C-alpha positions as CSV (number, residue, x, y, z in Angstrom):
1,M,3.5,15.0,16.7
2,D,5.4,13.4,13.8
3,F,4.8,15.4,10.5
4,A,7.0,13.1,8.4
5,F,5.4,11.5,5.4
6,T,5.3,7.7,5.2
7,A,7.3,5.8,2.7
8,E,4.2,5.4,0.5
9,Q,3.4,9.1,0.7
10,E,7.0,10.0,-0.2
11,E,6.8,7.7,-3.2
12,L,3.6,9.5,-4.3
13,R,5.4,12.8,-4.1
14,A,8.4,11.6,-5.9
15,A,6.3,10.2,-8.7
16,A,4.3,13.4,-9.0
17,R,7.5,15.5,-9.1
18,A,9.0,13.3,-11.8
19,F,5.8,13.4,-13.9
20,L,5.3,17.1,-13.6
21,S,8.9,17.9,-14.3
22,D,8.2,16.4,-17.7
23,H,4.7,17.6,-18.3
24,S,4.4,20.8,-16.4
25,S,7.6,22.5,-17.4
26,S,7.9,26.2,-18.0
27,E,7.2,25.6,-21.7
28,A,4.2,23.4,-21.0
29,V,2.7,25.9,-18.6
30,R,3.1,28.8,-21.1
31,R,1.4,26.7,-23.8
32,A,-1.5,25.9,-21.5
33,M,-1.8,29.6,-20.4
34,A,-2.2,30.6,-24.1
35,S,-4.8,28.0,-24.9
36,D,-8.6,28.6,-24.9
37,L,-9.2,26.2,-22.1
38,G,-6.2,27.3,-20.0
39,F,-5.0,23.7,-19.6
40,D,-3.9,20.7,-21.7
41,A,-6.9,18.4,-22.1
42,E,-4.6,15.4,-22.7
43,L,-2.6,16.1,-19.6
44,W,-5.8,16.4,-17.6
45,K,-6.9,13.0,-18.9
46,R,-3.7,11.4,-17.8
47,I,-3.9,13.0,-14.4
48,G,-7.3,11.6,-13.8
49,H,-7.5,8.3,-15.7
50,D,-3.9,7.1,-15.7
51,L,-2.5,8.5,-12.4
52,G,-5.7,8.7,-10.4
53,W,-4.8,11.9,-8.6
54,T,-8.3,13.2,-8.9
55,S,-9.5,10.2,-6.7
56,V,-7.0,10.6,-3.9
57,H,-9.2,11.7,-1.0
58,I,-12.6,10.5,-2.4
59,P,-13.9,7.4,-0.6
60,E,-13.7,4.1,-2.4
61,A,-17.5,3.8,-2.1
62,Y,-17.8,6.7,-4.6
63,G,-15.1,5.5,-7.0
64,G,-12.1,7.1,-5.2
65,S,-8.8,5.8,-3.9
66,G,-9.9,6.5,-0.3
67,L,-6.4,7.6,0.8
68,G,-6.9,10.9,2.7
69,Y,-6.2,14.6,3.0
70,V,-2.6,14.2,3.9
71,E,-2.0,12.5,0.5
72,L,-3.9,15.4,-1.1
73,V,-1.7,17.9,0.7
74,A,1.4,16.0,-0.5
75,L,0.2,16.2,-4.1
76,L,-0.8,19.8,-4.0
77,E,2.6,20.9,-2.6
78,V,4.2,19.4,-5.7
79,M,1.6,20.9,-8.0
80,G,2.4,24.3,-6.6
81,E,6.0,23.9,-7.3
82,W,5.3,23.3,-11.0
83,L,2.4,25.8,-11.4
84,L,0.2,23.0,-12.8
85,C,-2.4,24.3,-15.1
86,A,-5.4,22.0,-14.7
87,P,-8.9,22.1,-13.3
88,F,-7.7,20.0,-10.3
89,F,-8.3,22.5,-7.6
90,S,-11.8,23.4,-8.7
91,S,-12.9,19.8,-9.2
92,V,-11.2,18.0,-6.4
93,C,-10.6,20.6,-3.7
94,L,-13.7,22.7,-4.1
95,A,-16.6,20.9,-5.8
96,A,-15.8,17.4,-4.6
97,N,-15.4,18.6,-1.0
98,A,-18.7,20.5,-1.2
99,I,-20.5,17.3,-2.5
100,L,-18.9,15.2,0.2
101,A,-20.0,17.7,2.9
102,A,-23.5,18.4,1.7
103,A,-24.9,15.5,-0.4
104,G,-26.8,12.4,0.4
105,E,-25.5,8.9,-0.4
106,S,-27.3,8.6,-3.7
107,Q,-26.1,12.1,-4.8
108,K,-22.5,11.3,-3.9
109,S,-22.8,8.1,-5.9
110,E,-24.1,10.1,-8.8
111,W,-21.6,12.9,-9.0
112,L,-18.3,11.8,-7.3
113,P,-17.3,8.9,-9.5
114,G,-17.0,11.2,-12.5
115,I,-14.8,13.6,-10.6
116,A,-12.7,10.8,-9.2
117,A,-12.1,9.4,-12.6
118,G,-11.3,12.8,-14.1
119,R,-14.2,12.6,-16.5
120,T,-16.1,15.4,-14.9
121,I,-14.7,18.9,-14.5
122,A,-16.6,20.6,-11.6
123,A,-16.6,24.0,-10.0
124,L,-18.0,25.6,-6.9
125,A,-19.9,28.8,-7.5
126,F,-20.2,30.7,-4.2
127,D,-18.5,34.1,-4.5
128,E,-20.6,37.2,-5.2
129,A,-17.9,39.8,-4.9
130,A,-18.5,40.3,-1.2
131,P,-15.7,41.5,1.2
132,H,-12.9,39.0,0.8
133,G,-13.6,36.0,3.0
134,A,-17.3,36.7,3.6
135,R,-19.0,33.4,2.8
136,F,-22.7,34.0,3.3
137,A,-23.2,37.3,1.5
138,C,-25.2,35.1,-0.9
139,E,-27.9,36.9,-2.9
140,A,-28.6,34.3,-5.5
141,T,-32.0,32.8,-4.9
142,A,-33.5,29.4,-5.1
143,R,-37.3,29.7,-5.5
144,R,-39.4,26.5,-5.1
145,D,-41.7,26.0,-8.0
146,G,-43.6,22.7,-7.8
147,G,-41.1,19.9,-8.2
148,D,-38.3,22.2,-9.3
149,Y,-36.2,25.0,-8.0
150,V,-35.6,28.2,-10.0
151,L,-32.2,29.6,-9.5
152,A,-31.5,33.3,-10.2
153,G,-28.5,35.5,-9.5
154,R,-24.9,36.0,-10.4
155,K,-21.7,34.2,-9.2
156,R,-18.3,35.8,-9.7
157,F,-14.8,34.6,-9.8
158,V,-15.8,30.9,-10.3
159,L,-12.6,28.9,-10.6
160,D,-12.7,27.0,-14.0
161,G,-16.3,28.1,-14.4
162,H,-15.7,28.6,-18.1
163,C,-15.1,24.9,-18.8
164,A,-16.8,23.1,-15.9
165,E,-19.4,20.5,-16.8
166,L,-20.9,20.5,-13.3
167,L,-21.4,23.5,-11.0
168,V,-22.1,23.3,-7.3
169,V,-24.1,26.5,-6.8
170,A,-24.9,28.2,-3.5
171,A,-28.3,29.9,-3.4
172,R,-30.7,30.9,-0.7
173,S,-34.4,30.9,-0.1
174,P,-36.0,34.2,-0.9
175,G,-36.2,36.4,2.2
176,S,-33.6,34.5,4.2
177,R,-30.5,36.1,5.7
178,G,-27.0,35.2,6.9
179,Q,-26.4,31.4,7.2
180,D,-30.1,30.7,7.2
181,G,-31.8,29.4,4.1
182,V,-28.6,28.6,2.1
183,S,-28.6,25.4,0.0
184,L,-26.2,23.9,-2.5
185,F,-27.4,22.7,-5.9
186,A,-25.7,20.4,-8.5
187,V,-26.3,22.2,-11.8
188,P,-25.2,20.8,-15.1
189,A,-23.4,23.5,-17.1
190,A,-25.7,22.8,-20.1
191,A,-28.8,23.8,-18.1
192,A,-31.0,26.3,-19.9
193,G,-30.5,29.9,-18.6
194,L,-27.0,29.3,-17.3
195,E,-24.5,31.7,-18.9
196,R,-20.8,32.0,-18.2
197,R,-18.1,34.4,-19.3
198,A,-14.3,34.0,-18.8
199,L,-12.7,36.9,-17.0
200,P,-9.3,38.5,-17.7
201,T,-7.1,37.7,-14.7
202,M,-3.7,38.7,-13.4
203,D,-2.8,35.0,-12.9
204,S,-3.0,33.4,-16.3
205,T,-2.3,29.9,-14.9
206,R,-5.8,29.9,-13.4
207,R,-9.0,30.8,-15.1
208,L,-12.0,32.5,-13.4
209,A,-15.4,33.1,-14.8
210,D,-18.7,35.0,-14.2
211,V,-21.7,32.7,-14.0
212,E,-25.2,34.1,-14.6
213,L,-28.2,32.2,-13.4
214,R,-31.2,33.4,-15.4
215,D,-34.1,31.5,-13.9
216,V,-32.2,28.2,-14.2
217,R,-34.7,25.4,-13.5
218,V,-33.4,22.3,-11.7
219,P,-35.2,19.4,-10.1
220,V,-35.5,19.0,-6.3
221,S,-33.1,16.1,-6.6
222,A,-30.4,18.6,-7.6
223,R,-30.4,20.1,-4.1
224,L,-27.6,18.6,-2.0
225,G,-28.9,17.6,1.4
226,D,-31.8,19.2,3.2
227,E,-33.1,22.6,2.3
228,G,-31.4,25.4,4.1
229,S,-28.6,23.2,5.4
230,G,-25.9,24.3,2.9
231,A,-24.2,26.9,5.0
232,A,-22.4,24.4,7.3
233,A,-21.4,22.2,4.3
234,L,-20.1,25.2,2.3
235,A,-18.1,26.4,5.3
236,R,-16.5,23.0,5.7
237,A,-15.8,22.7,2.0
238,L,-14.1,26.2,1.9
239,D,-12.0,25.4,5.0
240,L,-10.8,22.2,3.4
241,A,-10.1,24.1,0.2
242,A,-8.1,26.7,2.3
243,V,-5.9,23.9,3.6
244,A,-5.4,22.6,0.1
245,L,-4.5,26.1,-1.2
246,A,-2.0,26.5,1.7
247,A,-0.2,23.3,0.7
248,E,0.0,24.4,-2.9
249,Q,1.4,27.8,-1.8
250,V,4.1,26.1,0.2
251,G,5.2,24.3,-3.0
252,G,5.3,27.6,-4.9
253,A,7.2,29.3,-2.1
254,Q,9.8,26.5,-2.2
255,R,10.2,26.9,-5.9
256,C,10.8,30.6,-5.5
257,L,13.5,29.9,-2.9
258,D,15.1,27.4,-5.2
259,M,15.1,29.8,-8.2
260,A,16.6,32.6,-6.1
261,V,19.4,30.4,-4.7
262,G,20.1,29.0,-8.2
263,H,20.3,32.4,-9.7
264,A,22.5,33.7,-6.8
265,K,25.0,31.0,-7.4
266,E,25.2,31.6,-11.2
267,R,25.0,35.4,-11.5
268,I,28.4,36.9,-11.4
269,Q,28.9,40.5,-10.3
270,F,32.1,42.3,-9.4
271,G,34.0,39.1,-10.1
272,R,32.1,36.7,-7.8
273,P,28.6,35.1,-7.5
274,I,26.0,37.5,-6.0
275,G,25.1,34.8,-3.5
276,S,28.4,35.6,-1.7
277,F,27.1,39.0,-0.8
278,Q,25.6,39.4,2.7
279,A,22.4,41.1,1.6
280,I,21.6,38.2,-0.8
281,K,22.5,35.6,1.9
282,H,20.1,37.2,4.4
283,T,17.3,37.5,1.8
284,C,17.6,33.8,1.0
285,A,17.8,32.8,4.7
286,D,14.6,34.8,5.4
287,M,12.9,33.1,2.5
288,M,13.9,29.7,3.9
289,V,12.5,30.5,7.3
290,A,9.2,31.6,5.7
291,V,9.0,28.4,3.6
292,E,9.7,26.1,6.5
293,S,7.2,27.8,8.9
294,A,4.6,27.8,6.1
295,R,5.2,24.1,5.5
296,S,4.7,23.3,9.2
297,A,1.4,25.3,9.2
298,A,0.1,23.5,6.1
299,Y,1.1,20.0,7.2
300,Y,-0.5,20.5,10.6
301,A,-3.7,21.8,8.9
302,G,-3.6,18.7,6.6
303,C,-3.4,16.4,9.6
304,V,-6.4,18.1,11.3
305,A,-8.4,17.8,8.0
306,A,-7.5,14.2,7.7
307,E,-8.6,13.4,11.2
308,G,-11.8,15.4,11.0
309,G,-10.8,17.5,14.0
310,D,-13.1,20.1,15.5
311,D,-10.4,22.7,15.1
312,L,-10.5,22.7,11.3
313,A,-11.8,26.2,10.9
314,R,-9.1,27.8,13.0
315,V,-6.2,25.9,11.6
316,A,-7.4,26.3,8.1
317,S,-7.5,30.1,8.5
318,L,-4.1,30.0,10.3
319,A,-2.5,28.1,7.4
320,K,-4.2,30.1,4.7
321,A,-3.1,33.4,6.2
322,W,0.5,32.4,6.8
323,C,1.1,30.4,3.7
324,S,-0.5,33.1,1.4
325,E,1.8,35.8,2.8
326,A,4.9,33.5,2.8
327,Y,4.4,32.6,-0.8
328,F,4.0,36.3,-1.9
329,R,7.0,37.3,0.2
330,C,9.2,34.6,-1.3
331,A,8.0,35.4,-4.8
332,A,8.7,39.1,-4.3
333,D,12.2,38.4,-2.8
334,A,13.0,36.0,-5.6
335,L,12.3,38.7,-8.1
336,Q,14.6,41.1,-6.2
337,V,17.4,38.5,-6.2
338,H,17.0,38.1,-9.9
339,G,17.1,41.9,-10.4
340,G,15.4,43.6,-13.3
341,V,15.2,40.4,-15.4
342,G,13.0,38.7,-12.8
343,F,9.9,40.3,-14.1
344,T,10.6,39.7,-17.8
345,W,8.6,37.1,-19.7
346,E,11.5,34.7,-20.1
347,Y,11.8,34.0,-16.3
348,D,9.2,32.1,-14.3
349,V,9.5,34.3,-11.2
350,H,6.8,36.6,-12.5
351,L,4.4,33.7,-13.0
352,H,4.8,32.7,-9.3
353,L,4.5,36.4,-8.2
354,K,1.1,36.6,-10.0
355,R,-0.2,33.4,-8.7
356,A,0.9,34.3,-5.2
357,R,-0.8,37.6,-5.4
358,A,-4.0,36.1,-6.8
359,G,-3.9,33.4,-4.1
360,E,-3.8,35.9,-1.3
361,S,-7.3,37.1,-2.3
362,F,-8.7,33.7,-3.2
363,L,-10.7,32.1,-0.4
364,G,-10.2,35.1,1.8
365,L,-7.5,37.7,2.4
366,P,-5.0,36.9,5.2
367,A,-6.3,39.8,7.3
368,W,-9.8,38.2,7.2
369,H,-8.4,34.8,8.3
370,R,-6.3,36.3,11.1
371,E,-9.4,38.1,12.4
372,R,-11.3,34.8,12.2
373,V,-8.6,33.1,14.3
374,A,-8.7,35.9,16.8
375,R,-12.4,35.7,17.2
376,S,-12.3,32.0,17.7
377,L,-9.8,32.6,20.5
378,G,-12.1,35.2,22.1
379,L,-9.8,38.1,21.3
């Protein structure tokens, strides 16, 4: 199988890298981290309105570009290199995928054009602090009350939940268990009874929030798809998001390798660059092997996602497990190559280390994904 990008896809990557080198520099990332929103609103507007990145894999029928998941993977790898601070992942890779997987045609036409144009910041609220990776330990309830549903419960670690204008919420019918009775609901953030609180996080380049649903009343039309059919749609959305995260982690791992090699060439010790020492050479070589193998896993998973293959769940877990560990290993090794200065605020290595560590847990720990792959193989 040929994993090479087409000329058009390479142009997209080159344009993204050139744009982000100017607008997602170390200084820009640090300014965004310190802001109330956690991102630059003007940059986000340009990403959606001017560049159209938010529309890449959304079908043209719903206001998107209709390209595909390979193009999304190509973009995310570059975003990972530059530690982009923006609600891209939450809106495009989580919420949009959930809507595409669960919603009916009229609902897709209602919600997706705003996301595609970058007008709507969206988030997927599914996590309830269950064991990392467990997707259906959902205790939030959706009680039918005439022509409405009443949502009650608490969602944790909602990516960009503090600023999202639309939340796709997973809730279950009272008394149901496991995958049965789970539905997805499109809930405006301004809905009465919906409360959210930003959380302190290790990775300041990404914001998480707690979302409280205090008897939030939404119409039946807010339910995406048939009642109780949300489990399969949520699983697909999270698998697609895992592929997207793996691609982003490849970009981060590559940047860590580049920073390590650059520092090893410049840092002089005992009269020569530290890159001339065997221990440093071996460390950088191991990092390169980790990056290239992770890239292969992410690209393969992106191809499966683009083709709608039946093996998506397995390859998504494979890519997530491998790329998460490769990114953290490369970030940790880059810090060691930099020595004691690597963890100081002036260097970007510590930003990658923190994102890599947070990304290991997000969407399931590597151990959970490896077990999932093993079970799928009958082991």
